[in-house]
C-alpha atoms as an extended CHARMM CRD file, in Angstrom:
* protein
*
       233  EXT
         1         1  MET       CA             14.4770000000      -74.1110000000      220.6190000000  PROA      1               0.0000000000
         2         2  HSD       CA             16.0630000000      -71.0600000000      218.8370000000  PROA      2               0.0000000000
         3         3  GLY       CA             19.0930000000      -71.6110000000      215.9200000000  PROA      3               0.0000000000
         4         4  LYS       CA             22.6230000000      -70.6890000000      217.1920000000  PROA      4               0.0000000000
         5         5  GLU       CA             24.7720000000      -68.7320000000      214.4010000000  PROA      5               0.0000000000
         6         6  SER       CA             28.4330000000      -69.2380000000      214.2650000000  PROA      6               0.0000000000
         7         7  PRO       CA             30.8440000000      -66.5480000000      212.3290000000  PROA      7               0.0000000000
         8         8  GLY       CA             31.2190000000      -69.2420000000      209.9920000000  PROA      8               0.0000000000
         9         9  GLN       CA             27.5330000000      -69.7950000000      209.3200000000  PROA      9               0.0000000000
        10        10  SER       CA             26.5980000000      -65.7320000000      209.1950000000  PROA      10              0.0000000000
        11        11  SER       CA             26.3460000000      -66.4600000000      204.9510000000  PROA      11              0.0000000000
        12        12  ASP       CA             23.5120000000      -68.8880000000      205.9280000000  PROA      12              0.0000000000
        13        13  PHE       CA             21.9260000000      -66.2800000000      208.2760000000  PROA      13              0.0000000000
        14        14  TYR       CA             21.7990000000      -63.6750000000      205.5680000000  PROA      14              0.0000000000
        15        15  ARG       CA             20.5560000000      -65.9230000000      202.6690000000  PROA      15              0.0000000000
        16        16  ARG       CA             17.5820000000      -67.4120000000      205.1930000000  PROA      16              0.0000000000
        17        17  ARG       CA             16.6420000000      -63.9340000000      206.5600000000  PROA      17              0.0000000000
        18        18  ALA       CA             17.4400000000      -61.5840000000      203.6480000000  PROA      18              0.0000000000
        19        19  ARG       CA             14.0880000000      -60.0580000000      203.3990000000  PROA      19              0.0000000000
        20        20  ASP       CA             13.7920000000      -60.1160000000      207.1570000000  PROA      20              0.0000000000
        21        21  TYR       CA             17.0780000000      -58.0970000000      207.4210000000  PROA      21              0.0000000000
        22        22  SER       CA             16.1280000000      -55.6600000000      204.8340000000  PROA      22              0.0000000000
        23        23  GLU       CA             12.9050000000      -55.0890000000      206.7090000000  PROA      23              0.0000000000
        24        24  VAL       CA             14.8490000000      -54.3100000000      209.9310000000  PROA      24              0.0000000000
        25        25  ALA       CA             17.6170000000      -52.2210000000      208.5780000000  PROA      25              0.0000000000
        26        26  HSD       CA             14.9070000000      -50.0310000000      206.8780000000  PROA      26              0.0000000000
        27        27  ALA       CA             12.7020000000      -49.7870000000      209.8320000000  PROA      27              0.0000000000
        28        28  PHE       CA             15.7930000000      -48.5050000000      211.2970000000  PROA      28              0.0000000000
        29        29  ARG       CA             15.1750000000      -50.8120000000      214.3780000000  PROA      29              0.0000000000
        30        30  GLN       CA             18.9250000000      -51.7410000000      215.1210000000  PROA      30              0.0000000000
        31        31  SER       CA             20.5270000000      -48.1510000000      213.7400000000  PROA      31              0.0000000000
        32        32  VAL       CA             19.9810000000      -45.9860000000      216.7420000000  PROA      32              0.0000000000
        33        33  TYR       CA             23.0750000000      -46.0230000000      219.2620000000  PROA      33              0.0000000000
        34        34  ARG       CA             23.2310000000      -46.1470000000      223.2610000000  PROA      34              0.0000000000
        35        35  GLN       CA             25.8780000000      -44.7250000000      224.9120000000  PROA      35              0.0000000000
        36        36  SER       CA             27.5980000000      -43.0970000000      222.1640000000  PROA      36              0.0000000000
        37        37  SER       CA             31.2270000000      -42.0710000000      223.0410000000  PROA      37              0.0000000000
        38        38  HSD       CA             30.1620000000      -38.6030000000      221.3110000000  PROA      38              0.0000000000
        39        39  SER       CA             27.0540000000      -36.3510000000      221.5520000000  PROA      39              0.0000000000
        40        40  SER       CA             26.8020000000      -36.3530000000      217.6070000000  PROA      40              0.0000000000
        41        41  ILE       CA             26.8670000000      -39.8970000000      216.7870000000  PROA      41              0.0000000000
        42        42  VAL       CA             23.2660000000      -40.9460000000      217.3890000000  PROA      42              0.0000000000
        43        43  ASP       CA             22.5370000000      -42.8840000000      214.6740000000  PROA      43              0.0000000000
        44        44  ASP       CA             23.7110000000      -44.6870000000      211.3590000000  PROA      44              0.0000000000
        45        45  TRP       CA             23.0340000000      -41.6360000000      209.5450000000  PROA      45              0.0000000000
        46        46  SER       CA             24.9340000000      -39.4350000000      211.7370000000  PROA      46              0.0000000000
        47        47  LEU       CA             27.9540000000      -41.5730000000      211.4150000000  PROA      47              0.0000000000
        48        48  MET       CA             27.3360000000      -41.6560000000      207.3900000000  PROA      48              0.0000000000
        49        49  SER       CA             27.0980000000      -37.9470000000      207.6370000000  PROA      49              0.0000000000
        50        50  LEU       CA             30.6860000000      -37.5230000000      209.4170000000  PROA      50              0.0000000000
        51        51  ALA       CA             32.0070000000      -39.9570000000      206.8810000000  PROA      51              0.0000000000
        52        52  LEU       CA             30.9510000000      -38.0380000000      204.1630000000  PROA      52              0.0000000000
        53        53  LYS       CA             32.1310000000      -35.0470000000      205.6680000000  PROA      53              0.0000000000
        54        54  ARG       CA             35.8620000000      -36.1120000000      205.7940000000  PROA      54              0.0000000000
        55        55  SER       CA             35.3940000000      -37.6720000000      202.4110000000  PROA      55              0.0000000000
        56        56  CYS       CA             37.8540000000      -35.8130000000      199.6020000000  PROA      56              0.0000000000
        57        57  GLY       CA             35.1470000000      -36.7390000000      196.5860000000  PROA      57              0.0000000000
        58        58  SER       CA             31.7300000000      -38.5060000000      195.9460000000  PROA      58              0.0000000000
        59        59  ARG       CA             33.2340000000      -41.7600000000      194.5460000000  PROA      59              0.0000000000
        60        60  CYS       CA             31.9850000000      -44.3620000000      197.3080000000  PROA      60              0.0000000000
        61        61  LEU       CA             32.1190000000      -48.1310000000      198.1140000000  PROA      61              0.0000000000
        62        62  ASP       CA             29.7820000000      -49.9770000000      200.3920000000  PROA      62              0.0000000000
        63        63  ALA       CA             31.6460000000      -53.0270000000      201.2340000000  PROA      63              0.0000000000
        64        64  GLY       CA             29.1890000000      -55.4990000000      202.7640000000  PROA      64              0.0000000000
        65        65  CYS       CA             25.9710000000      -53.4530000000      201.8150000000  PROA      65              0.0000000000
        66        66  GLY       CA             23.6490000000      -55.8080000000      203.2050000000  PROA      66              0.0000000000
        67        67  PRO       CA             20.1580000000      -57.2220000000      202.0520000000  PROA      67              0.0000000000
        68        68  GLY       CA             18.5630000000      -54.1390000000      200.9140000000  PROA      68              0.0000000000
        69        69  ALA       CA             21.4820000000      -52.3060000000      200.4460000000  PROA      69              0.0000000000
        70        70  ARG       CA             19.7850000000      -49.6250000000      202.4550000000  PROA      70              0.0000000000
        71        71  ASP       CA             22.8020000000      -47.1440000000      202.9140000000  PROA      71              0.0000000000
        72        72  VAL       CA             23.7810000000      -47.7590000000      198.9740000000  PROA      72              0.0000000000
        73        73  PHE       CA             20.1020000000      -46.0530000000      197.9900000000  PROA      73              0.0000000000
        74        74  GLU       CA             20.6020000000      -43.1850000000      200.6770000000  PROA      74              0.0000000000
        75        75  LEU       CA             24.3340000000      -42.2790000000      199.3860000000  PROA      75              0.0000000000
        76        76  TRP       CA             22.5880000000      -42.5870000000      195.8740000000  PROA      76              0.0000000000
        77        77  ARG       CA             19.2780000000      -40.6730000000      196.7110000000  PROA      77              0.0000000000
        78        78  ARG       CA             22.1190000000      -38.0400000000      198.5180000000  PROA      78              0.0000000000
        79        79  GLY       CA             23.8430000000      -37.8010000000      194.8690000000  PROA      79              0.0000000000
        80        80  ILE       CA             26.8280000000      -39.9860000000      196.1320000000  PROA      80              0.0000000000
        81        81  ASP       CA             28.3100000000      -41.9930000000      193.2880000000  PROA      81              0.0000000000
        82        82  VAL       CA             28.2270000000      -45.0650000000      195.2890000000  PROA      82              0.0000000000
        83        83  HSD       CA             28.4900000000      -48.9470000000      194.4690000000  PROA      83              0.0000000000
        84        84  GLY       CA             27.6310000000      -51.7670000000      196.8730000000  PROA      84              0.0000000000
        85        85  ILE       CA             28.8960000000      -55.3250000000      197.7270000000  PROA      85              0.0000000000
        86        86  ASP       CA             27.7320000000      -58.2560000000      199.3140000000  PROA      86              0.0000000000
        87        87  ARG       CA             29.1300000000      -61.9250000000      199.4660000000  PROA      87              0.0000000000
        88        88  SER       CA             25.1640000000      -62.8920000000      199.5520000000  PROA      88              0.0000000000
        89        89  PRO       CA             23.2830000000      -63.1710000000      196.3800000000  PROA      89              0.0000000000
        90        90  GLU       CA             20.2140000000      -63.2630000000      198.3320000000  PROA      90              0.0000000000
        91        91  ALA       CA             20.8950000000      -59.8910000000      199.6730000000  PROA      91              0.0000000000
        92        92  VAL       CA             21.6130000000      -58.3110000000      196.1130000000  PROA      92              0.0000000000
        93        93  LEU       CA             18.7560000000      -59.6860000000      195.1320000000  PROA      93              0.0000000000
        94        94  VAL       CA             16.5840000000      -58.3360000000      197.8440000000  PROA      94              0.0000000000
        95        95  ALA       CA             18.2700000000      -54.8060000000      197.2310000000  PROA      95              0.0000000000
        96        96  ARG       CA             17.5290000000      -54.9800000000      193.5250000000  PROA      96              0.0000000000
        97        97  GLN       CA             13.7390000000      -55.8600000000      194.5270000000  PROA      97              0.0000000000
        98        98  VAL       CA             13.4350000000      -53.3780000000      197.0730000000  PROA      98              0.0000000000
        99        99  HSD       CA             15.2810000000      -50.5040000000      195.2490000000  PROA      99              0.0000000000
       100       100  PRO       CA             15.5020000000      -50.9860000000      191.7360000000  PROA      100             0.0000000000
       101       101  GLU       CA             16.8750000000      -47.7170000000      191.0330000000  PROA      101             0.0000000000
       102       102  ILE       CA             20.0960000000      -48.7980000000      192.5460000000  PROA      102             0.0000000000
       103       103  ALA       CA             20.0830000000      -52.5190000000      190.6430000000  PROA      103             0.0000000000
       104       104  GLU       CA             23.1610000000      -52.0810000000      188.6940000000  PROA      104             0.0000000000
       105       105  ARG       CA             24.9780000000      -50.7270000000      191.4470000000  PROA      105             0.0000000000
       106       106  VAL       CA             24.9640000000      -53.6500000000      193.5960000000  PROA      106             0.0000000000
       107       107  SER       CA             26.6650000000      -56.7340000000      193.0520000000  PROA      107             0.0000000000
       108       108  VAL       CA             27.8410000000      -60.1180000000      194.8650000000  PROA      108             0.0000000000
       109       109  HSD       CA             31.3380000000      -60.4550000000      196.2300000000  PROA      109             0.0000000000
       110       110  ASP       CA             33.3280000000      -61.8870000000      199.3540000000  PROA      110             0.0000000000
       111       111  LEU       CA             35.4970000000      -59.3570000000      201.0280000000  PROA      111             0.0000000000
       112       112  ALA       CA             37.6740000000      -62.1660000000      201.7420000000  PROA      112             0.0000000000
       113       113  HSD       CA             38.9620000000      -62.3580000000      198.0310000000  PROA      113             0.0000000000
       114       114  PRO       CA             40.3260000000      -59.3410000000      196.2300000000  PROA      114             0.0000000000
       115       115  LEU       CA             38.1630000000      -56.5390000000      195.2870000000  PROA      115             0.0000000000
       116       116  PRO       CA             37.0440000000      -56.3520000000      191.4180000000  PROA      116             0.0000000000
       117       117  PHE       CA             37.9630000000      -52.3910000000      190.9540000000  PROA      117             0.0000000000
       118       118  GLU       CA             40.7850000000      -50.6830000000      189.8880000000  PROA      118             0.0000000000
       119       119  ASN       CA             43.4340000000      -48.9940000000      191.8700000000  PROA      119             0.0000000000
       120       120  ALA       CA             42.4020000000      -45.3690000000      193.5850000000  PROA      120             0.0000000000
       121       121  SER       CA             38.6780000000      -46.2830000000      192.3660000000  PROA      121             0.0000000000
       122       122  PHE       CA             36.9820000000      -45.0160000000      195.4670000000  PROA      122             0.0000000000
       123       123  ASP       CA             36.9520000000      -41.6850000000      197.6400000000  PROA      123             0.0000000000
       124       124  LEU       CA             35.5060000000      -43.4340000000      200.3480000000  PROA      124             0.0000000000
       125       125  VAL       CA             35.1700000000      -46.8650000000      201.8480000000  PROA      125             0.0000000000
       126       126  LEU       CA             32.2780000000      -47.8020000000      204.2750000000  PROA      126             0.0000000000
       127       127  CYS       CA             32.5090000000      -51.2520000000      205.8670000000  PROA      127             0.0000000000
       128       128  ASN       CA             29.8690000000      -51.1980000000      208.7510000000  PROA      128             0.0000000000
       129       129  ALA       CA             29.7750000000      -54.2770000000      210.9520000000  PROA      129             0.0000000000
       130       130  VAL       CA             31.1140000000      -56.6430000000      208.0570000000  PROA      130             0.0000000000
       131       131  ILE       CA             34.4560000000      -57.9040000000      209.2320000000  PROA      131             0.0000000000
       132       132  GLN       CA             33.0230000000      -59.5760000000      212.4350000000  PROA      132             0.0000000000
       133       133  HSD       CA             31.5910000000      -62.2520000000      209.9410000000  PROA      133             0.0000000000
       134       134  ILE       CA             35.1390000000      -62.5990000000      208.3250000000  PROA      134             0.0000000000
       135       135  PRO       CA             38.0920000000      -64.8090000000      209.4530000000  PROA      135             0.0000000000
       136       136  ARG       CA             40.7980000000      -62.6820000000      211.1280000000  PROA      136             0.0000000000
       137       137  GLU       CA             43.4670000000      -63.8330000000      208.9620000000  PROA      137             0.0000000000
       138       138  ASP       CA             41.2890000000      -62.7570000000      205.6310000000  PROA      138             0.0000000000
       139       139  VAL       CA             40.6780000000      -59.5200000000      207.0670000000  PROA      139             0.0000000000
       140       140  PHE       CA             44.3400000000      -58.6770000000      207.9040000000  PROA      140             0.0000000000
       141       141  ALA       CA             45.6880000000      -60.0790000000      204.8510000000  PROA      141             0.0000000000
       142       142  VAL       CA             43.1960000000      -59.2710000000      202.0570000000  PROA      142             0.0000000000
       143       143  THR       CA             40.2400000000      -57.0200000000      203.2870000000  PROA      143             0.0000000000
       144       144  LEU       CA             42.1270000000      -54.0990000000      204.6120000000  PROA      144             0.0000000000
       145       145  PRO       CA             45.0960000000      -54.2260000000      202.2510000000  PROA      145             0.0000000000
       146       146  GLU       CA             42.2330000000      -54.3090000000      199.1250000000  PROA      146             0.0000000000
       147       147  PHE       CA             40.6260000000      -51.2670000000      200.9790000000  PROA      147             0.0000000000
       148       148  ALA       CA             43.6500000000      -49.5020000000      200.9040000000  PROA      148             0.0000000000
       149       149  ARG       CA             44.5710000000      -50.4140000000      197.4410000000  PROA      149             0.0000000000
       150       150  VAL       CA             40.9110000000      -48.8840000000      196.2330000000  PROA      150             0.0000000000
       151       151  LEU       CA             41.3530000000      -45.8660000000      197.8780000000  PROA      151             0.0000000000
       152       152  VAL       CA             42.2890000000      -42.4850000000      196.4430000000  PROA      152             0.0000000000
       153       153  LEU       CA             45.2100000000      -40.7460000000      198.0330000000  PROA      153             0.0000000000
       154       154  ASN       CA             43.1700000000      -38.5770000000      200.8250000000  PROA      154             0.0000000000
       155       155  GLY       CA             40.1440000000      -41.2760000000      200.5940000000  PROA      155             0.0000000000
       156       156  VAL       CA             38.5760000000      -42.3070000000      203.8000000000  PROA      156             0.0000000000
       157       157  LEU       CA             37.6450000000      -45.6590000000      205.1830000000  PROA      157             0.0000000000
       158       158  GLN       CA             35.0830000000      -45.9010000000      207.7060000000  PROA      158             0.0000000000
       159       159  LEU       CA             35.0770000000      -49.2030000000      209.7580000000  PROA      159             0.0000000000
       160       160  MET       CA             32.8940000000      -50.3740000000      212.1640000000  PROA      160             0.0000000000
       161       161  PHE       CA             33.3920000000      -53.3390000000      214.0190000000  PROA      161             0.0000000000
       162       162  LYS       CA             31.9720000000      -55.2310000000      217.3570000000  PROA      162             0.0000000000
       163       163  CYS       CA             35.0130000000      -54.5660000000      219.6010000000  PROA      163             0.0000000000
       164       164  GLY       CA             36.7850000000      -56.9050000000      222.0440000000  PROA      164             0.0000000000
       165       165  ALA       CA             38.8600000000      -60.2360000000      222.1630000000  PROA      165             0.0000000000
       166       166  GLY       CA             37.2840000000      -63.4740000000      220.8760000000  PROA      166             0.0000000000
       167       167  THR       CA             33.8770000000      -63.8600000000      219.8580000000  PROA      167             0.0000000000
       168       168  LEU       CA             30.1430000000      -62.7900000000      221.4000000000  PROA      168             0.0000000000
       169       169  THR       CA             27.0230000000      -64.9050000000      221.1280000000  PROA      169             0.0000000000
       170       170  LEU       CA             23.7950000000      -62.9650000000      221.9280000000  PROA      170             0.0000000000
       171       171  PHE       CA             20.3790000000      -63.3360000000      221.4910000000  PROA      171             0.0000000000
       172       172  ASP       CA             18.8240000000      -61.0940000000      218.4820000000  PROA      172             0.0000000000
       173       173  PRO       CA             15.0710000000      -60.3360000000      219.1880000000  PROA      173             0.0000000000
       174       174  ASP       CA             14.3990000000      -59.2830000000      215.6660000000  PROA      174             0.0000000000
       175       175  TYR       CA             15.1450000000      -62.3810000000      214.1740000000  PROA      175             0.0000000000
       176       176  GLY       CA             14.4060000000      -64.9000000000      217.2210000000  PROA      176             0.0000000000
       177       177  GLU       CA             17.7070000000      -66.3970000000      217.1900000000  PROA      177             0.0000000000
       178       178  SER       CA             21.2500000000      -66.5410000000      218.8860000000  PROA      178             0.0000000000
       179       179  ARG       CA             24.0510000000      -65.0280000000      216.8210000000  PROA      179             0.0000000000
       180       180  THR       CA             27.7780000000      -65.2780000000      217.3460000000  PROA      180             0.0000000000
       181       181  PHE       CA             30.3160000000      -62.6420000000      216.1880000000  PROA      181             0.0000000000
       182       182  LEU       CA             34.0740000000      -62.3790000000      215.8530000000  PROA      182             0.0000000000
       183       183  LEU       CA             35.1770000000      -59.2440000000      218.0000000000  PROA      183             0.0000000000
       184       184  TYR       CA             38.3050000000      -57.1480000000      217.0130000000  PROA      184             0.0000000000
       185       185  GLU       CA             40.4760000000      -55.2470000000      218.9090000000  PROA      185             0.0000000000
       186       186  GLU       CA             41.2160000000      -51.4190000000      218.4530000000  PROA      186             0.0000000000
       187       187  GLU       CA             44.7810000000      -51.4790000000      218.3950000000  PROA      187             0.0000000000
       188       188  ALA       CA             45.3620000000      -54.4620000000      216.5340000000  PROA      188             0.0000000000
       189       189  LEU       CA             43.3040000000      -52.7810000000      213.3560000000  PROA      189             0.0000000000
       190       190  ILE       CA             45.0940000000      -49.3390000000      213.5410000000  PROA      190             0.0000000000
       191       191  ASP       CA             48.4940000000      -50.8580000000      213.5600000000  PROA      191             0.0000000000
       192       192  ARG       CA             47.5000000000      -53.0670000000      210.4860000000  PROA      192             0.0000000000
       193       193  LEU       CA             45.9300000000      -49.8500000000      208.7090000000  PROA      193             0.0000000000
       194       194  ALA       CA             48.8290000000      -47.8910000000      209.4780000000  PROA      194             0.0000000000
       195       195  GLU       CA             51.1910000000      -50.2380000000      207.7510000000  PROA      195             0.0000000000
       196       196  LEU       CA             49.0710000000      -49.9690000000      204.9010000000  PROA      196             0.0000000000
       197       197  GLN       CA             49.8270000000      -45.7630000000      205.0150000000  PROA      197             0.0000000000
       198       198  LEU       CA             46.0730000000      -45.4670000000      206.6830000000  PROA      198             0.0000000000
       199       199  GLN       CA             46.0780000000      -43.1100000000      209.2500000000  PROA      199             0.0000000000
       200       200  LEU       CA             43.5490000000      -42.4040000000      212.0800000000  PROA      200             0.0000000000
       201       201  ILE       CA             41.9540000000      -39.3050000000      211.8420000000  PROA      201             0.0000000000
       202       202  GLU       CA             42.3020000000      -37.4400000000      215.3290000000  PROA      202             0.0000000000
       203       203  PRO       CA             39.7380000000      -34.6500000000      216.3600000000  PROA      203             0.0000000000
       204       204  SER       CA             40.6280000000      -31.4310000000      215.2830000000  PROA      204             0.0000000000
       205       205  SER       CA             38.8130000000      -29.6230000000      218.0910000000  PROA      205             0.0000000000
       206       206  PRO       CA             37.5110000000      -30.5170000000      221.4200000000  PROA      206             0.0000000000
       207       207  THR       CA             33.8310000000      -30.7100000000      220.1430000000  PROA      207             0.0000000000
       208       208  GLU       CA             34.6690000000      -32.5540000000      217.2080000000  PROA      208             0.0000000000
       209       209  PRO       CA             34.0350000000      -36.6350000000      217.1780000000  PROA      209             0.0000000000
       210       210  GLY       CA             37.7980000000      -38.6440000000      215.9870000000  PROA      210             0.0000000000
       211       211  GLY       CA             39.8290000000      -40.9950000000      217.1260000000  PROA      211             0.0000000000
       212       212  CYS       CA             37.8860000000      -44.1200000000      218.3890000000  PROA      212             0.0000000000
       213       213  LEU       CA             34.1040000000      -43.7170000000      218.4080000000  PROA      213             0.0000000000
       214       214  TYR       CA             32.2630000000      -46.1420000000      220.7060000000  PROA      214             0.0000000000
       215       215  PHE       CA             28.4550000000      -47.0050000000      220.9880000000  PROA      215             0.0000000000
       216       216  THR       CA             26.2120000000      -49.7180000000      221.9390000000  PROA      216             0.0000000000
       217       217  ASP       CA             23.7830000000      -51.2960000000      220.1920000000  PROA      217             0.0000000000
       218       218  SER       CA             20.1210000000      -52.3780000000      220.2750000000  PROA      218             0.0000000000
       219       219  LYS       CA             21.4480000000      -55.8950000000      221.4120000000  PROA      219             0.0000000000
       220       220  GLY       CA             23.6270000000      -54.5610000000      224.1810000000  PROA      220             0.0000000000
       221       221  ALA       CA             26.9390000000      -55.3520000000      221.8040000000  PROA      221             0.0000000000
       222       222  ARG       CA             29.6200000000      -52.3740000000      222.0280000000  PROA      222             0.0000000000
       223       223  HSD       CA             31.1020000000      -51.3920000000      218.9390000000  PROA      223             0.0000000000
       224       224  CYS       CA             34.0730000000      -49.1340000000      217.5770000000  PROA      224             0.0000000000
       225       225  THR       CA             33.9640000000      -47.0900000000      214.5180000000  PROA      225             0.0000000000
       226       226  ILE       CA             37.2130000000      -45.7880000000      213.4010000000  PROA      226             0.0000000000
       227       227  HSD       CA             38.0100000000      -43.1770000000      210.2500000000  PROA      227             0.0000000000
       228       228  VAL       CA             41.1660000000      -43.5240000000      208.6080000000  PROA      228             0.0000000000
       229       229  ARG       CA             42.8830000000      -41.6260000000      205.7320000000  PROA      229             0.0000000000
       230       230  LYS       CA             45.1720000000      -42.6940000000      203.2570000000  PROA      230             0.0000000000
       231       231  MET       CA             47.9850000000      -40.6480000000      203.2400000000  PROA      231             0.0000000000
       232       232  SER       CA             50.2920000000      -42.1750000000      200.5450000000  PROA      232             0.0000000000
       233       233  THR       CA             50.2300000000      -44.5250000000      197.4450000000  PROA      233             0.0000000000
């Protein structure tokens, strides 16, 4: 019988499957999008490139970098001054083993607690498919305000999340078990971010991606990604 993960047990999943997760991520097996709402947003790299284009500088935080810290390594390889954090010690250990070049750039931290960085430390914060593991009350009271605090004026937050109401349970064939995720409604997040002086980036032309960007992942889960800019301190 396949195991079933609940949102509260996600840390156990990443502890047990850290190396497997790193292999799946580096093989890009769950990183190509289906049914994207914009033709230019086809995978994790195209979304990252859009965030970098919108960023006002080169200091980046990958908040919830995951086992292997694939994106931290890719950003570092592109010349970005990047740091990654993840609440799982096993995730960080695997990242340091797989990419020793960035060993000092990844560390353990739980996003349900205040970030260990000074105000205005980053031009760009990436948080991809992470809040689905964090209780809603912590996301709205701690995680989002902390992202706003560590961003510079005009800095950008990329927030990717499984969208909807309630929870979603699905079978993940890459790990052979069912997993459960918290869903978030777009408007609630956008409204909370606006309270924190983070404004949704709308498209400047009919062909440019902006606003809420949607795609379906390889497991059939619908995601939304938003880019918001810090408008005041």
